[in-house]
N, C-alpha and C positions, 0 to 999 in steps of 0.2 A: 786647884784646877776650877779653870772660868764656866761660866754655865748662863744658859739661855734660860732665865727664870722667866713660869710663866705664872706662878700664883706660889702661893704657901704650900702646895704638897705637890706639887709640879717642879726638880730641878732637869734640867735634858743635856748632854752634854754638850758643848758648844765649839766650834770653829769659826762662826759668827763672834762670841764674846759677850753678847747682851742683848737686850731689845732693839737695839735699831732704834726706826721709829717707831715702833707698837709701844716705846715708854707710857708706861701708869695705865695702857688700853688694857692692854691685856690682862693686869691687873686685876681690874677691873670686871672684865669680860671672865675671868675664874674665881676670883675671890667673891666672897660676899660684903657691899658696904652696909654698913649698919644703916637703921637696926633688924634685918633680919640673925635669925636664928643661924650659928654659926653649925652647921648640921652635914653628915656628909651629900651631895652630891653625883648626879648621874654625869659620867664620861660625854655623854648622848644628849641632850634634851631639843628631842623631836618639836617641830611648831606644828598645833593644828591644823588642822584643814581647813582653806580658804579661808585662813587669816594672813599667810605668809609663804608664799608660793617658792618652792626651789629657784633658781636660776634655773631655765631650758637651755641656752647659750651662756657662754665664757662672760658674766658681767660685768658693768664698768663698776666705779669707786660707791657711788649708791648705792648701787642695787645688791653689791655685796655685804658694805658695811651694812645695809640694812636687815639684811637675812641673816648675816650670823650673828649681828648683838643680841637680836630679837629670840633667835632660836636659844642662843647659849645664854641671856641673861633676863630672860621676862621675867622667869618665874620669883626670882630674889632683889628684881631693880624696881625702884618706881619710877614710873611713867616717866616726869622729868628727865629723873638720870640718866632715864636709857634714852631719851630723845638726844642729852649732850654726850651720852658714849659714842651714837650712831654719827654725830656731826664731826666729832674728834677724827675717829677711824677714818669717813670717807675726806676731811681736809687734809691730815697724814698721808693717805694714798693718794690722793693726785699731785701734791708736792714730793713724791720720791722720783726720782732721776735714776731716768734709763740707764740699764746697764749695773747699776748698785743693788746691793743687797737686799734694801726694803723695798725694792722694786721684783725683784726674785719673789721675796717673801709675799708681796702682794698678789703678785702673779699666780705663783704657788698655790696659795689659800682660794683663789676665783677655779684654780682647776677643780679643786675638792668640792664648792659647792654645786655643781653644774651635774642638773637632774637627781637629787640628792636630798629626800626629803628629812632625812638624819643625818649630821657632819659630826662626826666624831674630831672636835675641835682638837683638840694634844696629839691625837694619832697622826691629824692631817699634816700640824705643824712639824713634829717627829719628822715627816716625809719630809715636807717641805725642805728645813732647816738642813737632813742629811744629805739632802741633794747637793747643797750647797757649798756644807761643806765638806762633801766628796770633791767639788771642783778646786775647791783652791791650794796652794800651795800651803804647806804645814807652818806657822809662826813662831820662832825659833823662840823657845821659854828662857832661855838665858840671854839672852841679847841684851844691851848696856844702852838704854836711848840718852843722845846728849838732852835734855829739855830744858830750853834757858828762863831763869826768872823774868827776865823783863824787867817790865813795872809792877807786875802782877802783887796782890795784895797778900804777904805774910802774914802767918801767924804762932808765936813762937820764936825763941831767942835766934839769931841769925847763925851762932855758933854749934846748931842745933848737930849732932854726929848721924842724925838722920831723917833725910828731906822728904816728904810725900807731895807731891802732883797732883794734883787732882782737877781733870777735866771734867765741869759737869753743867749742868741746866736747874734755875730755878724749878723747871713746870713738871720734870722727872721725879716720878714717885722713887722713885729707887737710888735717886741721887739724896732724895732728904732724908731716906735708910742708910745712907752709905755715909751723909755727914754726921749723925747722931751718933756713928761708929767711933769717925775721927775724934770728934769732939773729945769723947770717952778717953780714946789713947791719949790725947793732949793734955788730959789732965790727970791720967795715969802715968807718963811721963814729961814732967811741965820744963826739965830744963833739957831733954835730951831729942825734942820730935817736933819739928817745924813745918806747918803747910801752906801750903803755895796754892794759891787758888786761880783756875782759870776759866773763863765763859766759855762753853759749849753748845750754845741751846739749839735743840736740833731742827733740822726742817721738819716745818709745820708749827715749831711752837712757837704762837705767836707774843703769846706771852713772857714766853721765855726769853726771847731775843727782846722784848721791849723791858724787862726786867734787868738783865743782864745790862741794857746799857745805861738805865736808870742806876745800878748799882756804882757803874765806873761815874755818873754825876759825884756820886755821896762822897766816892772814896776821893774827889776832889778836896772835900773839906774836913778830910781825914780820915786814916787808915779805923779808929777806933770806930768812927761812925758807919766805915761803910762795914766792921763787922757785925753791927748793930742792927743795921739795915740787912743786913744778908742772914741773919740767923731770924729775921720777920719772914722774910720771903720766904724760906726754907719751909716756912710751918703754914703758910698763907697758902689758904683755897681759892682766893682771887688778886689776882696778879695784874689789874686790870690799871690805867695811868692813873685815874682816882685813888684807888688805892695803893698805889705805890709811892705816891706823893704822903699820902696819911704816913705810911710806914715809914719816910724819910723824917717824917715830922717828932713822930713820936720817937724817930732810934738816934734824934738829936740835930737833923742836921737842915738846912735852909729851903723848905719847901718852893721858896718862888727861884733861887739859885739852881734848882733840882730840876725844878719846869723847864726852867728856860733856857741851861744845857741839853736838854734831852728836845725839847724843840732845835734848838742850836745843831741837834747830831754830832756834839762835840764829845758823846761815849763813844758813837759806832766804831770811830777808830780803832780804840782799846781790845772793842771786841774782838771785830775782824782779823784782827792779830792774832787773837786767842785761836779764833777759829782757823787762820791756815796755818797756823802753828802747827796744831791738830788733824787737819786734813793731812799736812806732810807728813804727818806720825802714821796713817793711815788709821787714825780713830774713825770710827761707825756710828760708835753708842756711848751714851753714859750710864754711869758714871766709869772712867776710866783712870786707874791710876797706875802713877810712875814714882815708885821709892826706893829712892838714892841710884835714879836712873831704870831700873828693872820695872817691865812693862806688869801691871796688874788691870786685866779689863774684865769689868762689870762691879757688882754688889761683892763687898768684901763682908762679913761676920765677923764682930769682933776675933774668933781664936785665928780664922783666917788671918785677919791685919795684924794679929800679935805677932804671929807665924812671919811675916813677911817682917817686920818691924826688926826683927832679932838676927833676922840673917844679913839683914841692911845693917844693924850694929855689926855686926862681924865683921861684914867688910869695913866697914869704917876706921872699927880699934884696928885693924889692921893696916890701916893708913896711917891714921896716929903715931903708932906702933915704929913705922919708917920715917917718922920726920913730919909728918905732912899735919899743919896746922888745925885746928877743929873749925874754923870758919872756912876752913878752904878745903876741907873733906868734898863735899857735893861736888866742886867742882871739878875737884884732883880726879873724885870716880867714874864723872860723866864728860870728860873732857876728850878723849877717845870714842864717845858714843854716837850710836845712830843718830840721824834727824829724820830717817825714813824707817820704814819698818822692814824688820828685816826677816828674811823666813830660812827656814831649813831647807840645804842644797835638796833636788830632785832626787831618787833612787833612779840610778840607769841600770835598764833592765838588764840579766846578763846574757852577753853575747851567742847567739848561735852557734854551737863546735859546725863546721866547714866537713859537708856531707863531702865521703870518700866512696868514689864506684866497689862497689865491691868486688873481687877477685874470682873469674871466671873458674872453674869447678875444672 
């Protein structure tokens, strides 16, 4: 089951699938960044009187993020870290597009904050997410999608029976955790698993977008260099231009060529192609996986990924028994797949029986 993951102890059933634009931020709001002790925290952390007043009317992004971030995290977050969290939240809020799930989430949280001195962040998100989920048609969990590999970087044998396509963002905390799980699976199945990486930096993740473009520039110098750079980007706390060039050099790439490539925006087209492909598929958050064409939104734990791989391998083996070559399995399984998000048909309410006039006695 997919989950809208807020923190280590909160997992909510979700129709949205994952964190959307709150990627990483909600982890910080509910998880304790080191070096503070991992102790139980109240669901509701009120602000002290006279320090941070609750909004008296529907707040803008800056007021919303200052209030929520301060009230939820002030007790265990260093001041410098707190300021970064507020800025990240406000930036993501401002970049949220009208009509999207991300904007609905921010608008819903704004309503939760009005005239309340103590806001239960978890309950607020539960109610907001439930309203969004109820308004959306249900996604077909068994649908198969045709996700073209294109020129995307791959890791693993081309004739592997199971292909994992991962839409990801270097600036996304859950993506980093998910990538570690995928790497462990690749070691576990060295001949039977292939990873295809797709760039999907979220709106507002400026460093994520820059890192994606830098990665495509490194890829021009070789696939091995790309994966070396990618591993470093997934573990880096700072994805600033200077740090990206340092990572490129450490990975073995020519930093001057990477810098020139970035300045000429030679990597922009490849990133845009991945974004367009993901948006057409209805992706609104990261990570999102397609395993032999079947969609898995959100973070997958090791047991969840193992189950998905086992199911995908069974379909692949059935195809090989019918005469499909291993190198053609992925193409065969996804040939008739959808390139757009598929929903279950809406349930029609039963028609009312025609009323007949009662016979008079």
